[in-house]
N, C-alpha and C positions, 0 to 999 in steps of 0.2 A: 504493500500500500504506500509506503514511504517513497519508493521509486516512482510509482504512478503519479503521486502528487508532484514530485520534482520534475518528471517528464512534462506534466501539464503546465507547470510554471515556466519551464524553458521554452515551451511551444509559444508562449505569449511575450517573450522578450525580443525586442528589436535586435539586441546584440547577439542573439542566437539564431536569427533568421538566415535563410540562404539568399545570397545575393544573385539575382537573375543575370547580372552582367558577368559573373564569373563561373557560370555553370560548366563551361567547357575549359576550366582553368588547367586541367591536366593535359590538354592537347596543345597548349600554347608554347611557343619558343621563348627563350629568355627575354628578348626585347619586348615581346607582346605582354608577358607577365609583368614586367616592370612598368610598361605604359599603363596597364590596367590599374596597378597599385597606385601609381602616381595620379591617375585620373580620379580614383576614389579618394585619395588623400586631399584633393582640392575641396572636398565637402567639409573638411574638418574645421577650418577657420571660420567658414560661414556658420556652421553649427554653434561654435563658441560665441560668435557675435550675437546670436539669438538669446544667450543666457547672461549677457553682460549685466543686466539689472541685479540678478542674484549674486553674481561675482562682486559687484560694487557693494552690495549689502554686506557680504562676507568680509570684504576688506575693511569696511568701517567698524565692524565688530572686532576684527583682529587688532586694529589700532587701539580701540577702546580697551581691549584686554591687555595689551602691552602697557598702556598708560596706567592701568590699575595694578600692574605687577603680575599679570597673568601670562600664560604661555599659549602658543599655537601648537596643537598636537594633532598630527596626522595618524590615522589608524587604518590599516588595510591588509589585504592578503594577496599573495601572488604578485603579478605585475603591478597592480594598484598599490600594494604595500611597498614594493621596491621604489616606485615613483615618489611616494611620500618620504621615504627615508632619503632618497637622493636629493629632493628639494631641501629637506631639513639640513642635510649635511653640507650643503653649499652655502648656507646663510652665514655661519661664522667667518669663513675666509673672505666672503664677498662684502659683508656689511659690518664686520668687526663685532658681532654680537656673541654673547655666551652660547655655548652649545645647548644650554637648558632653555633657551628662549623659544626655539622651534625644534620640536621633537618628532621623529618618525618612528612609528611602532608597526611591526609587521608580524602577522600570525606565524608562529613557529620560531620567532626570535631571530637573531643575527644569522644563524645558519641558513635561514630561508632566503637570504639575499642571493645565494649562489645555487642552492639546491631546493627542489620542491620538498616540503615537509608534508607528507601524506596525512590528510585529515585535519590539519591545523585550522583550516578555514571553516570547518564544520562545527567547531567547538564554540558554542554561543557563550559559555561561561569564561572562556579564556580571554576574550576581549575586555571584559570587566576586570579580570584579575591583572591583566597587563597594565591597565590604567591605574589600578590601585598601587601597583609597583612603582608607578611614577608619581604617586601622591597627588592625584587629580583633585583640584578644588574648583569651586564655583566661578573663580576668576578666570579660569582657562577656557579656551574655545577649542572644541574637538571637531575635526573634519574627518568623517568616515569616507573612505574611498573604495568603491567596488563597481566595476563596469556593469555588472548585472543588477546591482541594487538590492540583492537578496542574500548576501554572504552572512551566515550566522555569526561568525566571529565579529564582524563589523557591527552588526545589529546589536549584539550583546554589549559592545563598547558604547554605542550611541545611547542605548537604554540607560546604562549606568551614568553616563555623562548628563543625560537629561534629568535623571533622578537627583543628581547633585545640584542642578540648577545652572549647568554650563550652557553657553550658546552652542548649539549643535548644527552641523552642516553635513548634508549628504551629497557627495559627488559621484554620480553614476551616469550611465549612458542609456538609461531606460526611464522615461518620464512615468510618474505615478508608481514607481517601484515601492517596495516595502520600506526601504531606507528613506526615500523621498517623502513618504507620508509620516515617517517617524520624526525626522529632524525638523528643527525650526526653520532652516533654509534648505531648499533643494536646488542644486545645480545639476541640470540634466540635459546636456547637449545631445541632440539626436543626430548621430553621424551615420545612421543607416547600417545595414547589414555589412559584415566584414567580407573582404575578398575571399579569405579562407574561413569558412563558416565557424563561428564561435571563437575565433582566435582574436580575443580582445586586446592583445598586445599591439594590434595594428591601429586602426582608426580610433578605437576607444582609448587606447593607451596614449596615442598622440594628443587627443583632446584633453585628457587628464593632465598630461605634461604641460600643455599650453596654459591650462587654467591654474595649475599649481605655480607655474612661473609668474603668472599675473598676480596671484594672491600674495605671495611672499615679496615680490619686487615692489608692487604698489604699496604694500604695508610698510616696508622699510623706507621707501621714499617719503611717505607721510610721517615717519618717525625721525626725519632729518638725516638719514644715512647717505644722502647724495648732495652734491652741489652742482647745479645745472644738470648735465647728464653724466657726471663723473662719479666714480666709486671712491669717495673721499674717506670712507672708513675701512677700506681694504687693509688687510693685515699683510705687511711685507715680510713674509716668512721664508722666502727663497729668492734666488737671484732674479728669476723672471718677475716676481712681484715687487722686488726692490726697483727694478727697471720701470715697472708700471707705475710705481709710486712717484718716481722722478718725472715720468712723462705727465702724470696727472697734475703735479705742481706746475710744470712748464705750461700745460694747456690752460690751467686756471689763472695763471698770473702773467703769461707771456714772458717768462724769464728764461735764461739759458740753463742748460743742463747742470753746469757747475754751480750756479746759484741755487738751483732746486736741490741738488744733493747736499749742499752746505747747510741749508735751512732744515732739511730732513734729518741730518745728523744731530741737530740740536733738539729734535723732538723724538729721537729714537725711532725715526721713520713713521711717525704718526702724520698722515697726510693733512688732515683737516686743520690742526693748529699750524702746520707748516705754511699752508696757503694763507691763513689769516696773518701770520707773522710777516710773510713776504709782501702782502698787499698793504699792511698797515704799519709795519715797523715795530709792533709790540713784541715783548719777550714771551718766552714759552709759558711761564706761569700766568701771565696776564691773558694770553690767548686762551688757555684752558679755562680760566675764570669767566671770561666773556662768553665762551661757547656754552658753559654750564648755565649761565644766566638766560640763554636763549634755547635751552633744552637741546643743545647740539645742532641746531639749524645754522649752517654757515651763512646762508644768504641773509637771514635775519640779523645775525651778528654783524655782518658787514654793513647792513643798512643803518645800524646804530652808531657807526663810526663817523 
């Protein structure tokens, strides 16, 4: 009976439907397969555009959570879980934030990033337990990610987060899914059936990646983590990033490389105070104080000078 219910559920999911355009997929040559995948991928950005209001609402809640000392927590399984972990792991080096500010949780734990953990996504209690391990509070915002919108692990996590009073978001590719009905905000881009039936690492995964990029990037911009379109809170932890830090100071101040490196050496390669020092002539201690007064927003700090 359980299998019959699941089969019936899958029959009604857009992400599990057969794509008429790819019925003869196994008869195509390499170029034809690639052209077909590329053509289908063109639908993804348009589908994401249709759910921008829900993404906007989510970003506003994320920023509010950050301002209240809360965290952004992604929870998912399989491809969806990996995408959440990927987005979370990119935030510290890109925006200079603590690894605890944006967290990615995947069913089955870290081992599931490389290998499928059989049955992990079917455990409805594990999602709750994993959130408890991270000491979830009502100040946090939880985004459940599952292309199908029916993954038990994610549903369990969203139920627990909702019970605590967290803002909850469901990111799936099936409108009116179980997750979409459960969460406070539903982001449900309709990318249509996959080229390879049910392989949601394709268009569905691409849509999820685009949306996660939007959520984290827009939220960080609204937290003052950029100046113009420059990553001024980037952590210069290797040779490439040190060179990038120098280039950012040069681009923001129109100074020479030697000047940029000299001022960065005074800040231990913190880009944001280096730019302020270069543009205003203040010392490092004063630059940090002025930035703190403007909650880290460099353009607001410069406007006060």
